[in-house]
N, C-alpha and C positions, 0 to 999 in steps of 0.2 A: 406374644400377640402384636405388640407395637412393631417389632421388626417385620413381621409377616405383613402387616398392613403397608409398611413402607415398600417392601419388595413387590407387593401387588400393585402399588402406585406406579412403580417403574415399569412393570409389565403392561399396565394400562397405556403408559407413554409409548411403549414399543408397538402396541396394537394400533394405536392412532397413526404412527408413522407408517406402518405397513399398509394401512387403509389409504393413506395419502399417496403412496407409491402406485397402488392398484387403481386409484380413481382416474378415469380418462379425462383429459382436459385438452382439447384440440387447439385451444387458444394459446398454449404455452409449448415450449420445446420439451424434449424428454428430460431435460435437467430439472432437478428439484429446486435449485437456487440459480440466480443471475450469475453471469461470468464474473461480475465485479465484486461479489462476496468473497471476503478473505477465508472464510471457513464454512464448513457445512453446518446446518442447524444443530442446536444442542440435542434435540430429540433424536436425531440421526446417530450422533455420537454415543448417547447413552444406550440406544438400541443396539449398536454394534458392540459396545463394551459388554452389555449383559449377555450377548450371544458368544462372546469370547473372540470376536473378530479381531485380527492383528490391527493395531492402531498406530498412528504417528506418535512419537514420544510424548509430545505435550498432551495430546488427548488421552494417551494411556495413563499419564500422571493423574489427570482429572478422574478417569474411571477408577483407578486404584484408590484415590482419596474417598470417592463416594462409597465404594464398597467397604473399605476398612473403617469408615466413621459411621455407618448406619447404626451399629449398636450404641455408640456414644451419643448419637443424635436423639435416639428414641428412648433410652432407658430413663424411667422415671417421669416420662413426659406423656400426658394423656393424649390419645388419638381422638380427635373431634371431627365431626362431619361439617360439611359446608353449611354456612348459615348459622353456625352455633355462635352463641354469645361469649363462649369461653375463649379467652385470648391466648390461652397457653397452647399454641399450636406450632409444631415444627414440621416442615415438609422437606423431603429430599430435594425437590426442585429449588426451593428457596435457599437452601444451603449450597447446592451445586452451582447455581448461576454465578455468585460472586467468585467461586473458585475458578470457573471457566474464565471470567474476566481478568482475574489475577494472573493466570497462566498464559492466556492467549494474548492479553493486552497488558503486559507488565508496565508498571510505572518506572521504567528504566530507559533512559535515553539511548544508552549503547545498544541494548537489545532491540529496541525499536528501529533504530537506524540500521543495524545489521540485517534485520529482516526485509527492510524496504530496499536497501542496496543490493541485497541478494536477488530480489525480484527484478530490479532494474538491470543489473549487470550480469547476472547468471554466474557462469564459471570464471568471468573476469574479476569478480570480487574476491578479495582475500580478507576473511573476517578478523584476522590478527592485525590488520593494518589500521583498523578503525580507532582503537584506544589511543595509540600515539598520535594519530591525526587529530583527535578531539583536544589533546593538549595544546597543539599549535593553534587551533581555532581560537583558543582564549587570547592569543596575542594579536589577533586581527582587529581591525577597526570594527566597532559594533555592527554597523550596516553590512559590512562584508561578511562578518561571521553568521548573521542572520541569513544572508543569501546562500551561503554555503550549506548551513544546516537545513534550510528549506529545500535545497536541491537534494541532498543526501536523503531527506525524508519524503522524496517524491511529492513535493508540494508546489510544483509549478501549476499555474492556472490554465491548464489545457482543457480542451473541450472533451477529451476522453475522461479525464480525472473528474470533471464536473458533471459528466453524463448529460451533456447538452442534447437538445432535441436533434441538432445536426452536429455530428462529430466530424470536425474538419480533418483533411489529410495533412501531411507534413507541409508546413507553411513555406517551405523552401523548395518545394517541387519535386521531392522524392516520389516516384510513381506509386510505390507500394507501402509508403511509410505513413503511419497515423500521427495526428497531432497528439503526441504522448511522449512523456520523458523517456519511456522505454525505447523509443525510436531515437529521440534527439541525442541520447548518450552515444549513439553509433552513427548519427546522421553524417553522410559524406560532406554536406555543405558546411556544417558546423565545424567539422574536422579541417576543411580547407581554410576556413577563416582563422582558426587558431594557429594553423601551421604558417600562414602568411605573416602573422604577428610575431612569430618566433620560429625561425627555420629549424632550430634545435628540437622543436616539439615532435618532429618526425621521428626522432629516436625514443620518444617516451611512451610508456604503456598507457592504455586507457586509464588505469587506476591512478597513475601519477598525474595525468591530465585532470583528474577529478580530485586531486589533493589527497590521495589515499595511500599510495605507495611511497615509502621511504621514511616519512611522509614528505610531500613536496608542497611548500608553501606557494610557489608560483602556480601550481595546479589549483590551489584553493582560490587564488585571485582570478584564474580563468573561470572557475565555476561561478564566482560572483559576477564576473562580466557577462557570462552566458545567461545567468538568471536575469540580469538587467536587460540585456539585448533582446532576449525572447519576449519579455513582457512589454518592451517598447513596440514590438511587432504585434503581439496579441491584443494590446489595447488600442491599436491604431484604428480609426473610424472604418477604414477599408476591411480590416479583419472582422470587425463587429458586423458590418453589413453582409458578409458572406454567410453568417449564420442564419440569416432570414431567407437565403435562397433555397429552392427546392433541392432535395438530395440528388436528383438526377442532373442537375446543372453543374457544368464544369467550372472550375476556377480559371479565369483568364491568365495566360501566361504573364501578361504584364503585371498582374498582382504579385505573382511569385517573384518577379524581378524586383518590384518595389520592396517587398519584404526582405529580400536578400540585401538590398542596399541599406535598408534601415537597420538590420541586424549587424552588418559589418561596421557601419559607423558607430552604432551604439556600443558595440563590443570594444572597439578600439578606445572610445572615450572612457568607458567604465573601467577598462584595464588600467589606464593612466591614473584615474582617480583612486583606484584601489592601492596603487603602489605608494 
C-alpha cells in the first residue's frame, strides 16, 4: 500500500505538469522555462521518466534511483496525510530533490568547470585538458589563479550573466555579439589585442589561449589579463551609464573606441603584472 501511495503521488505530479503545459498564458513564450535555466523543472523530468521517455544520462540516473529506491523508502514507514501531527513521513519528492542536486550540481570543481567550459567553447573544448591545467593553476599567484578559475567558471560580471534590465552588446563594437563570455571567448577585438601582445599567439589554438591545451601557462596569464581588462571596462562610469539608456538607443561609436583603449591598456598592464 505504501508503494502504491508513492506511485500515485508521482502520477499526481505528472498530471500537474500536463495541466501546466495545456494552460494558455499569452504573457509568456511557448517555453516552460526561461532561456537562462540550466535544466528543465524536476516535475518535467519525473514525468518523462515515468512515461519511459529517453532522457539525458544524468536525468536518467536520477529517474533510475527514484524508481529503484521507492521500496526502500516506504517499507515500514507509515503514509500520513497532510496536516498530520505524525512526523514519520517520507515522500518521494523530498528524497528525489537532493538526488537531483547531487547529480546536476555536483560538489566537484572539475565537473563544474567542464560543464561551463563546454557551454562557453562548444566543440573547441577538450574535457581531457582540464585536469592537467588545474594542476598548473596551483603554481600561479593567488589573484591570477582566481581570475583564471572565474573565467573557466563563466563568472565574468557581464550584463547577460546578471540578467540586467538592459543587456548590453559587445563592449568592443562587434555588431552581433552580446555582452557575454560566450561571445568574448571568440571576440575578434580581444583576439587582436592578444595577438599584438605576442605575435606567436596567431599559431595557438583557442584552448591554449585559455590555458587549457597542453596545458599552456602563458594562456592562463592571458586569461587573467583578459578578466582584469574586461572588468576595467565594465566598471567604468561610461559603461554603467549605458545600462540606464532605453533599449532602442544606440551606443555611440566613441564609447566603443574608449572601451577598446581601456581594454588594451589594462590587458597589457595586467599581463606584465601576472608574469
